[in-house]
C-alpha positions as CSV (number, residue, x, y, z in Angstrom):
1,X,-232.6,-42.3,75.4
2,X,-230.2,-41.0,72.8
3,X,-230.2,-39.8,69.3
4,X,-227.4,-42.2,68.3
5,X,-228.2,-45.3,66.3
6,X,-227.4,-48.9,67.0
7,X,-226.6,-51.2,64.1
8,X,-228.0,-54.5,65.5
9,X,-231.0,-56.2,64.4
10,X,-234.2,-56.7,62.5
11,X,-237.5,-55.3,63.2
12,X,-239.7,-58.4,63.5
13,X,-237.9,-60.6,66.0
14,X,-236.4,-60.0,69.4
15,X,-233.1,-61.5,68.3
16,X,-232.3,-58.4,66.4
17,X,-234.0,-55.3,67.6
18,X,-232.2,-53.0,70.0
19,X,-233.7,-50.5,72.3
20,X,-231.4,-47.6,71.6
21,X,-233.1,-45.1,69.2
22,X,-231.3,-43.6,66.3
23,X,-231.3,-40.2,64.7
24,X,-233.9,-37.5,65.4
25,X,-236.4,-36.3,62.8
26,X,-239.1,-33.6,63.3
27,X,-241.9,-35.9,62.1
28,X,-243.0,-38.3,64.8
29,X,-244.6,-41.6,63.7
30,X,-245.9,-44.6,65.5
31,X,-243.5,-47.4,66.3
32,X,-244.0,-51.0,65.2
33,X,-242.1,-52.7,68.1
34,X,-240.7,-56.2,67.8
35,X,-242.0,-59.1,69.9
36,X,-238.9,-58.8,72.0
37,X,-236.2,-56.1,72.0
38,X,-232.6,-56.5,72.8
39,X,-231.2,-54.3,75.6
40,X,-227.7,-56.0,75.9
41,X,-225.4,-58.5,74.3
42,X,-223.2,-60.7,76.4
43,X,-219.5,-60.3,75.4
44,X,-218.1,-63.0,77.7
45,X,-217.3,-63.9,81.3
46,X,-215.4,-61.7,83.7
47,X,-213.5,-63.1,86.6
48,X,-214.3,-66.4,88.3
49,X,-217.6,-65.7,90.1
50,X,-220.1,-65.6,87.2
51,X,-219.9,-62.0,86.2
52,X,-220.6,-61.2,82.6
53,X,-219.5,-58.3,80.5
54,X,-222.5,-56.9,78.6
55,X,-222.5,-54.6,75.6
56,X,-225.3,-52.2,76.4
57,X,-227.9,-51.6,73.7
58,X,-230.3,-49.5,75.8
59,X,-230.4,-46.0,77.2
60,X,-233.4,-46.6,79.5
61,X,-232.5,-45.7,83.1
62,X,-232.5,-48.6,85.5
63,X,-232.7,-51.2,82.7
64,X,-229.9,-53.2,84.4
65,X,-230.5,-52.2,88.0
66,X,-230.3,-55.0,90.7
67,X,-233.6,-56.7,90.8
68,X,-234.5,-55.9,87.1
69,X,-236.1,-58.8,85.2
70,X,-234.8,-59.6,81.7
71,X,-235.1,-62.3,79.2
72,X,-232.0,-64.3,78.2
73,X,-232.1,-65.3,74.6
74,X,-229.6,-68.0,73.5
75,X,-229.2,-69.8,70.2
76,X,-231.2,-72.9,69.8
77,X,-233.7,-72.3,72.6
78,X,-236.5,-70.0,73.8
79,X,-235.7,-66.9,75.9
80,X,-235.8,-67.6,79.6
81,X,-236.3,-65.0,82.4
82,X,-233.3,-63.9,84.5
83,X,-232.9,-61.4,87.3
84,X,-230.0,-58.9,87.7
85,X,-228.3,-59.6,91.0
86,X,-225.7,-56.8,90.7
87,X,-224.3,-54.3,88.2
88,X,-221.2,-52.2,88.0
89,X,-219.3,-50.2,85.4
90,X,-216.7,-52.0,83.3
91,X,-213.5,-50.0,83.5
92,X,-212.0,-50.7,80.1
93,X,-211.7,-49.2,76.6
94,X,-215.3,-50.5,76.1
95,X,-217.3,-47.5,77.4
96,X,-220.6,-49.0,76.5
97,X,-220.2,-52.2,78.6
98,X,-221.3,-53.1,82.1
99,X,-220.4,-56.0,84.4
100,X,-223.5,-57.9,85.5
101,X,-224.2,-60.7,87.9
102,X,-227.3,-62.7,87.1
103,X,-229.1,-64.8,89.7
104,X,-228.2,-68.5,89.2
105,X,-225.0,-67.8,87.2
106,X,-222.3,-68.3,89.9
107,X,-219.1,-69.4,88.2
108,X,-217.0,-68.6,85.1
109,X,-218.1,-71.8,83.3
110,X,-221.7,-70.8,83.4
111,X,-221.0,-67.2,82.5
112,X,-218.8,-68.2,79.5
113,X,-221.6,-70.4,78.2
114,X,-223.7,-67.2,77.7
115,X,-221.2,-65.5,75.4
116,X,-223.0,-64.0,72.4
117,X,-226.5,-64.3,74.1
118,X,-228.9,-61.4,74.1
119,X,-230.5,-59.8,77.1
120,X,-234.0,-58.8,76.0
121,X,-237.3,-57.3,77.2
122,X,-240.8,-57.6,76.0
123,X,-241.6,-54.9,73.5
124,X,-244.4,-53.7,75.7
125,X,-241.7,-52.7,78.3
126,X,-240.0,-50.3,75.8
127,X,-241.0,-46.7,76.4
128,X,-242.1,-44.7,73.3
129,X,-239.2,-43.1,71.4
130,X,-238.8,-39.3,72.0
131,X,-240.8,-37.2,69.6
132,X,-238.9,-37.0,66.3
133,X,-236.8,-40.1,67.1
134,X,-237.0,-43.7,65.9
135,X,-235.9,-46.9,67.4
136,X,-233.8,-48.7,64.8
137,X,-236.3,-51.5,64.6
138,X,-238.8,-48.8,63.5
139,X,-236.6,-48.3,60.4
140,X,-235.3,-51.8,59.5
141,X,-237.5,-53.4,56.9
142,X,-238.8,-50.0,55.5
143,X,-239.0,-49.7,51.8
144,X,-237.0,-46.7,50.5
145,X,-237.5,-44.5,47.5
146,X,-236.1,-41.3,46.1
147,X,-238.1,-38.5,44.5
148,X,-236.0,-38.6,41.4
149,X,-234.4,-42.1,41.3
150,X,-237.5,-44.1,42.4
151,X,-237.2,-47.3,44.4
152,X,-233.9,-47.8,46.2
153,X,-234.5,-51.0,48.2
154,X,-235.1,-52.0,51.8
155,X,-233.4,-50.9,55.1
156,X,-231.4,-53.9,56.3
157,X,-229.5,-52.2,59.1
158,X,-228.9,-48.9,60.9
159,X,-225.2,-48.2,61.1
160,X,-223.6,-45.9,63.6
161,X,-221.1,-43.7,61.9
162,X,-218.7,-41.1,63.2
163,X,-220.5,-38.4,61.3
164,X,-224.0,-39.6,62.1
165,X,-226.4,-42.5,61.4
166,X,-226.4,-44.4,58.1
167,X,-229.1,-46.7,56.8
168,X,-227.9,-49.7,54.8
169,X,-230.4,-50.0,52.0
170,X,-230.3,-53.2,50.0
171,X,-231.9,-53.9,46.6
172,X,-231.8,-57.4,45.2
173,X,-230.8,-58.1,41.6
174,X,-233.6,-57.5,39.2
175,X,-233.4,-58.3,35.5
176,X,-230.2,-56.8,34.1
177,X,-229.7,-54.7,37.3
178,X,-227.2,-56.2,39.8
179,X,-227.8,-56.3,43.5
180,X,-227.0,-53.1,45.2
181,X,-226.3,-51.7,48.6
182,X,-226.4,-48.1,49.7
183,X,-225.2,-46.4,52.9
184,X,-227.4,-43.3,53.1
185,X,-227.1,-40.6,55.7
186,X,-230.2,-40.5,57.9
187,X,-230.4,-36.7,58.2
188,X,-233.1,-34.1,57.8
189,X,-231.6,-32.6,54.7
190,X,-232.1,-35.7,52.7
191,X,-235.3,-37.0,54.1
192,X,-238.7,-36.0,52.7
193,X,-240.9,-38.4,54.8
194,X,-240.5,-41.2,57.3
195,X,-243.7,-43.2,57.4
196,X,-243.0,-46.0,60.0
197,X,-246.6,-47.1,60.1
198,X,-246.6,-47.5,56.3
199,X,-243.1,-49.0,56.3
200,X,-241.8,-46.4,53.8
201,X,-239.0,-43.8,53.8
202,X,-239.0,-41.2,51.0
203,X,-235.7,-39.5,50.3
204,X,-234.8,-36.3,48.5
205,X,-231.2,-37.1,47.6
206,X,-228.9,-34.6,45.8
207,X,-227.7,-35.6,42.4
208,X,-224.7,-38.0,42.5
209,X,-225.2,-39.1,46.1
210,X,-226.7,-42.5,45.2
211,X,-223.7,-43.3,43.0
212,X,-221.3,-42.1,45.7
213,X,-222.9,-44.1,48.5
214,X,-223.6,-47.4,46.5
215,X,-221.9,-50.7,45.8
216,X,-223.1,-53.3,43.3
217,X,-222.5,-57.0,43.2
């Protein structure tokens, strides 16, 4: 578990939600887990014997241990069960990657065919987020409003920034108002309430921040 965010995904389907929870808040709320949750994304093949390089989206210990059961989600088909045969660290500039061997994937051709696929688990297998933390699929889809500015839009993505987590909040065009995107810092100082069960986030943003964080189209 970590307090860092992950920017992948939507809350309602396993194709998007990732297991790594984003920023901490002192107000715990119930999670609304996805049907399936992504724990890794396959970046490509490694070597000739079927190993795959995996971008890790989980901080749960033992998630990729040999013998662990996962679901392999590929485009155009249902997820299928796979078993981890071996795992080792990937010595490269990508610190969040592992090298995995999956049972039944024994050559480079088979491994390369999995590029871009997600390794997933059932939501029921995801442990509760630590108190005061939220998995990013808790937040994606929440309606956002500000105490002074009113409705802001809906959380489309959790973005991991160098200075902390950001929520990408999108508002569609309405009447004479153009579509707008905001990148808002998910920090205690600007948050009045996070109601995951009610799918709402209430902000208390300082004057001028919305204009500084927004873009219109």
